[in-house]
N, C-alpha and C positions, 0 to 999 in steps of 0.2 A: 377594806376592799370587798365588796358583796361575793360571794363565793358561789358562783351560778353554777346548774348541771351542766353548761357547754366546758366551762372550767374543768369540771371532774372528769368529764368525759375525753377531753383533751389529754390530761395527764395522764389517764387511765390506758388511754393508746399508745403514749409513747413510753410508758415504763411498763405496763402489763402488771401494775397493781390491781388490789380488788377496789371497790368503791370505797368503803370506808378509809382505808389508808390513804387513797387519793385526796378525799376530802380533807383528812386529818393533816396531811402535808400542807394543803393549801392554806387551811386556818392556820396552821402554825407559822407559815410564811407570808400571810396574808395577801394570798392572792399571786405572789409572785411564782412565775411558771417555772423558771430558770431555777430559783432558789428551792422551792418545792422537790423539782427534780435530784437538786443535791440532798435535800434532808432524806430524802428514801434511798438515796445511795449510803448516806451516811448511817442509816438504821440496817441497812441490807436487804431491804424489801425489793428494791427495784432489780437486784442482782438474783434475789431469789424467785422473784415472778418470773424473769426470762427464763429461768431452768424448769420452770412448772410443767412445760408441756411434754419434757421429755420422758421417754419410758423408763420407768425405775421398777426392775424386776429381779434386781439381786437383794443384798442386805441380810438381816438376822432376822430369826426367831428366838425369842428369849422366854424362858418360862420362870416362874415363882411359883411358892407355895406357902402357904402361913394357914395355921390350923389345919381345917378340913376344907380350904379352897385354894384349887391351882388355877393358874391363868397362863395362858400362851398368848404371845403378841406378836406381830409383824410387822417390822418396819423395814421398808425398802430402799434401796439406793440404785443407782444409776450402773453401777460397776461392782464386781467382786472385791476390788481392790479396798474400798470403803468399808466391806464388812470387816477387815483387818486393822480398820484404824482405831486406834485405842480410845480417841473422843469419842467416836461414834459408837463404840462399845460403850461406853460409860453412859452415853446418852440412853443407849436401848434398854440397859440395866436398870436406869432410872425410870424410865417409862413402865418397865415391867411390874417394878415395885409399887408405884402409881396406879396402875390396873389392879391392884389385889382391894383398891377401896373404890371400884365403880363397878357399873354394871354392863356396858356395852361402850362401844369405840368413840362415838362421840361425846360421852361423859368422860373419857380418858383424854380426848384432845383439848379438854375443857379443864382437867384437872391440873392441880398446882404442881410444878418442878422445879425446884429452888426458886421459889417466887414467882415465877412466870407458868402460864398455861402451855400445857405439852406442846401445840400448835405452834406457839411462839417460838419455843425452844428448838423446834425442827427447823421454822423459818430461820431461827438464827444459825444453825449449823448449816444450812444449805449455803448462807452468805460466806461460810467462814471455810468450809470443807471445798465448795464449788460444785457439787453436784445435786441435782434433783433427790429428794429425798419425802417419804409420805407413811404416815400411819395408816397402813391397810386394812387391819383388821383385830379381834381379840376376842377368845372363847374362853370357858371357865367350866370347871368341873367341880363338882362337892360331893364327900362322902366321908366316911369316919379315916379312912386313911385316902391320903391321895400323894402320889409317887410321881416324880418326875426324870426325864431322861432325855439329853441331848443327844444326837448323833454329829460323829466327828463336830465335836464343841470346837469353835473358834475361841471362846473364853467361857468363864465359869457361868454356866446356866443359859447359852445362847452358842447356837450352830446354825446349819441349814435346815436340820428336822428336830422340832419338839414335840416331845409325847408326854401327857398326862395321864394318869391311870387312878379311876377312884373307884375304892374298894369298900363292902363293909367287911370287916373281918381280916385274916391273912396278914401278912406281915410285909414290911418293907421290900425284903430282898425278893419275896414273890412277885410282888408290883414291879420291882424293877424287870425282872425277866419277862413280863407279860408287857411292859413297857419297850423292851429291844423288840420283842416279837412284832408288836405292832409297827415299829420303825421299819422293818424290814418287810413285811408283809401286807404292810396299808391295806386294810380292812376298810370296806367300804361304809359299814355301820356294827352296832354291836350285836344284833340279832337280826331275825326276820322282822319281828315287830317294828323296828326302827329303821328299817330300810326302805328307802324312796321305792313308792306303790309304782311311779313309772317305770323304773328301772327294773322291778319283778315283772311287771306286764308286757315290757318290750323283750325280756330275756324268754317269757314262756311264749311270744308270739314267734320270735325265731326257731326256738326250739320244737314247735307244732310244724314250722312250716319245713324245717327238716325231716320230722318225722313222717311226714304227710308224702314226702318225696319216695320213701321206702315203698311203699305201695301196701304196705300190710293193714291188716284187718284194723279196723277203729278200737277196738278194745286193745289190740297190742298197742297201739299209737299212744293211747291214754296210759298205759301202762310204762312206755318208753319217756314220756313228757313228766310224768311224776318223779321218775328216775333220775332223770336229767335235772330237774329242777331241783331236788334233793342236792345233787351234787353242786351246783351252782351255787345254792344257799350257803352251804358250807363252804365254799372256798371264799366267798365275799363277806360273811359276818364273822367278826372276831368272835364270838363263843362257838362257832362251828368249824373253826379252822383248825387243821392239826398245829398243834403247840411245837413251836421250832426248837425248844429246850427239848421237848421228849415227844417225837411225832407220833408214836404210839396211843397218844392221848390228844383230844380236843383242848383246845383252851378252857370250855366250860369243865370239862371232867379233872383237869388239872386244878382249876380253881376250887373245887370240891373238894378235893384231895388235900389241898393248902388251906381248907374253911375258911374259904373267902367267896364274897360275891361280888362280882366285876359289876359296878353300877354306871360306868361312863368311862369315855377316854376322849382325849383331844389328839390328834396327830396332824400339825400344821408344817408345811414345807414350804419354803423360802420360793416364793414366784410361782406356786402353782397356781394353773388358770390366767397368768397373765400372758398375753401375746408379746412374746418379744419381736423387736423390730429387726430383721435381718440388714446388717450395714455393710457396705464394702469399702473397708479401711483404707485400700490403697486408692479406692475413687475418692475418697473423703481428703486425704492428704493431698492429691494432686489438684483437686478443687481448690485447696486452700494456699497451694503454691501460684496456682492461676489468679486467685485474689478475687 
């Protein structure tokens, strides 16, 4: 039987799967719509597709280090409970290891994990566990020494906040201290040079308006702005922050004492930037009871 675009469209709309999956199901079943739907359910694809629209803002961040490279990946789920699921944790750990061999999240989705692409492994797990999941992002750093730290680890190398610190010189003990500092202080950038210019300009504009409201002379206002900007940059850049281990030193000064140059870092927190849906659980239960 000829597989027409209309048939593919009808199957997509009834199951929610992608075009290629719908076409493959129809080819496998010689265009039989009911059989194609059963084929998709057998593969777990229809079940996974129906969950794809649901917000996944929980999950885990995993970190992995090999040689002078460190990676962090975020895999999301709908609920915090899944983050404690051993199957989910095993999958996330495998994805993190696979990420060491690729350069970006698209390549990671296509990377091999146990004989299947990572994207397919996730789809299969959606069908097994019953929640929407997504491979959201990955990031990497490189240096002579790369140290990882996971805050409140749910399992080895994974938790809600993952940190990587790349250094030239220094040692792992110092790197771990810096990683813990980053987890707690959440700097916006390594230094002033790497800070988003838009963030700097916005802060400068706000401080300028505040200073001018004081009614002081222009030369005084300029000095006020310089002082406040210096304080701002110290607060938001890693190297300028007071070191939590020894607040008498900045992180940059502490690094010099340790014989280290911090060349990069990653701080990845689960769900950061995702707008979570606010749900009324009681209303959901009532609606389910009413049918």
